[in-house]
One Martini backbone bead per residue (centre of mass of N, CA, C, O) as a GRO file, in nm:
protein
   87
    1MET     BB    1  -1.068   3.139   0.895
    2ALA     BB    2  -1.046   3.391   0.714
    3ALA     BB    3  -1.244   3.562   0.916
    4ASN     BB    4  -1.031   3.440   1.164
    5PRO     BB    5  -0.704   3.513   1.212
    6ASN     BB    6  -0.692   3.493   1.544
    7ILE     BB    7  -0.717   3.190   1.503
    8VAL     BB    8  -0.505   2.928   1.573
    9ASP     BB    9  -0.712   2.692   1.695
   10PRO     BB   10  -1.016   2.552   1.596
   11MET     BB   11  -1.012   2.317   1.833
   12ARG     BB   12  -0.950   2.577   2.058
   13LEU     BB   13  -1.194   2.735   2.184
   14VAL     BB   14  -1.284   2.997   2.376
   15PRO     BB   15  -1.498   3.094   2.578
   16GLY     BB   16  -1.615   3.403   2.425
   17THR     BB   17  -1.536   3.396   2.149
   18SER     BB   18  -1.522   3.590   1.870
   19LEU     BB   19  -1.700   3.551   1.561
   20VAL     BB   20  -1.689   3.546   1.215
   21VAL     BB   21  -1.976   3.529   0.997
   22PRO     BB   22  -2.013   3.483   0.691
   23ALA     BB   23  -2.184   3.566   0.435
   24ARG     BB   24  -2.387   3.457   0.200
   25THR     BB   25  -2.311   3.493  -0.164
   26SER     BB   26  -2.420   3.203  -0.257
   27ARG     BB   27  -2.650   2.972  -0.397
   28GLN     BB   28  -2.449   2.723  -0.432
   29ASN     BB   29  -2.458   2.694  -0.114
   30THR     BB   30  -2.642   2.389  -0.022
   31ARG     BB   31  -2.489   2.274   0.199
   32ALA     BB   32  -2.438   2.125   0.478
   33ASN     BB   33  -2.329   2.178   0.805
   34LYS     BB   34  -2.090   2.127   1.067
   35ILE     BB   35  -2.092   2.112   1.427
   36THR     BB   36  -1.960   2.180   1.753
   37VAL     BB   37  -2.043   2.188   2.062
   38GLN     BB   38  -2.020   2.447   2.296
   39LEU     BB   39  -1.979   2.628   2.550
   40GLY     BB   40  -2.299   2.797   2.569
   41ASP     BB   41  -2.467   2.661   2.377
   42SER     BB   42  -2.749   2.699   2.157
   43LEU     BB   43  -2.981   2.688   1.922
   44SER     BB   44  -3.029   2.998   1.915
   45LYS     BB   45  -2.732   3.086   1.894
   46ILE     BB   46  -2.667   2.929   1.637
   47ALA     BB   47  -2.890   3.055   1.462
   48ARG     BB   48  -2.794   3.347   1.484
   49ALA     BB   49  -2.503   3.293   1.364
   50THR     BB   50  -2.609   3.151   1.093
   51TYR     BB   51  -2.907   3.320   1.017
   52GLY     BB   52  -2.975   3.587   1.214
   53GLN     BB   53  -3.190   3.394   1.382
   54ALA     BB   54  -3.315   3.244   1.662
   55SER     BB   55  -3.593   3.132   1.526
   56CYS     BB   56  -3.424   2.891   1.363
   57TRP     BB   57  -3.387   2.641   1.556
   58PRO     BB   58  -3.584   2.420   1.431
   59CYS     BB   59  -3.406   2.348   1.188
   60ILE     BB   60  -3.189   2.210   1.356
   61ALA     BB   61  -3.361   2.005   1.506
   62HIS     BB   62  -3.478   1.861   1.243
   63ALA     BB   63  -3.174   1.784   1.132
   64ASN     BB   64  -3.154   1.629   1.432
   65ALA     BB   65  -3.231   1.322   1.556
   66ASN     BB   66  -3.040   1.344   1.829
   67ILE     BB   67  -3.268   1.544   1.925
   68SER     BB   68  -3.492   1.519   2.196
   69ASP     BB   69  -3.406   1.806   2.338
   70PRO     BB   70  -3.373   2.141   2.255
   71ASN     BB   71  -3.267   2.218   2.564
   72ARG     BB   72  -3.047   1.965   2.509
   73ILE     BB   73  -2.718   2.016   2.464
   74PHE     BB   74  -2.377   1.901   2.396
   75ILE     BB   75  -2.068   1.891   2.448
   76GLY     BB   76  -1.946   1.761   2.132
   77GLN     BB   77  -2.180   1.777   1.964
   78SER     BB   78  -2.305   1.696   1.652
   79LEU     BB   79  -2.420   1.929   1.397
   80VAL     BB   80  -2.657   2.003   1.161
   81LEU     BB   81  -2.657   2.266   0.912
   82PRO     BB   82  -2.851   2.406   0.724
   83ALA     BB   83  -2.810   2.612   0.453
   84SER     BB   84  -3.114   2.693   0.524
   85CYS     BB   85  -3.360   2.932   0.676
   86THR     BB   86  -3.708   2.969   0.775
   87PRO     BB   87  -3.929   3.072   1.030
   0.00000   0.00000   0.00000
């Protein structure tokens, strides 16, 4: 939220809203994060926004046993994002 002061309600993002994803500056942040899939999301788009590389999508797929087909994720689905990933 601090990096996106223009966001009034983080629970109601409009599709197409641009978000600033702060770079990780500390190696102490090793916890996984969770996100909720939004309209237009794909594993590669989430990987690009989270890790800077779309090719990191398999890290997200492997961290989520509830993904049976990586080409099909659903709006409202909760995903675990590993703290780091290397393609």
